[in-house]
C-alpha positions in Angstrom: 0.1 -0.3 -0.2 1.0 3.3 -0.7 2.1 6.3 1.3 -0.8 8.8 1.3 1.7 11.4 1.4 3.1 10.0 -1.5 -0.1 10.3 -3.3 -1.7 13.2 -2.6 -0.2 17.0 -2.4 -0.2 18.6 0.8 -2.8 21.6 -0.6 -4.9 18.9 -2.1 -5.1 17.2 1.5 -5.4 20.5 3.3 -8.8 20.5 1.2 -10.1 17.6 2.1 -9.4 18.3 5.6 -11.1 21.3 5.6 -14.5 19.5 5.1 -14.0 18.2 8.5 -12.2 20.8 10.5 -12.7 23.8 12.5 -9.7 26.1 11.9 -6.5 26.0 9.9 -4.4 25.1 12.8 -6.2 21.9 13.2 -5.8 21.5 9.4 -1.9 21.8 10.3 -1.7 19.3 13.0 -3.5 16.6 11.3 -1.0 17.2 8.4 1.7 17.1 10.6 0.6 13.8 11.9 0.1 12.3 8.6 3.7 13.0 7.6 3.5 15.8 5.6 7.0 18.3 5.8 6.8 22.1 5.1 3.5 22.8 6.6 3.5 26.1 7.8 5.2 27.4 4.5 2.0 25.6 2.2 -0.4 26.8 3.9 1.3 30.6 4.9 -0.4 32.2 2.1 -3.7 34.4 3.0 -5.8 33.0 -0.2 -5.1 29.8 0.7 -6.2 30.2 3.9 -9.1 32.3 3.5 -10.2 29.8 0.8 -10.0 27.0 3.3 -11.8 28.9 5.6 -14.6 29.3 3.1 -14.8 25.4 2.6 -14.6 24.8 6.2 -17.7 27.4 6.9 -19.5 25.7 4.1 -19.2 22.3 5.8 -20.5 23.5 9.3 
């Protein structure tokens, strides 16, 4: 079985997690636990954070 970190990109996985998360900090923690590297660097952009927050609001 392949490692999920190898098959799904960090940003794509962040959007998947946003459907079941309440804040970006929770997404960051989950990504780190799953083995993704440089999480803060990838999720530091304001546009990306805004898109994740928008998706989280829709899934409430």
